[in-house]
C-alpha positions, 0 to 999 in steps of 0.5 A: 886498770888500777894499780894499788900498793899494799905494804906489810910490816913496820919497815915497809912504811918507808916503801909506802911513803915513797909509793904515795909520791908516784901513786897518790895516797888513795892507792897506797895502803900500809899494814902492820896486821896481816889479817887487815892486809888479807881483808884489804886484798880480798876486798880490792882484788879480782880473780883477773888481777895480777898480784905481786907478793915480795917479802922475806920468808920470815914475814910469812906472807903466804898466809895472805896469799892463801887467804886470797886464794880461798877468797877466789875459790868461794866467789 
């Protein structure tokens, strides 16, 4: 099992910096573009993975979740 950390938004860069200390830079990715985040999730996640989304409502991360769901429907 591989743990990966994806962060989204300008303030989440601080979370990504802290995560690098525990997970290493190869397993942490920070995004400021939602489309890039969605593309990374679609390429790195499988239908058997557990994915935790944590965000404020204003970040509208359901768009990334919907993209991931659509990706799995096609595979």
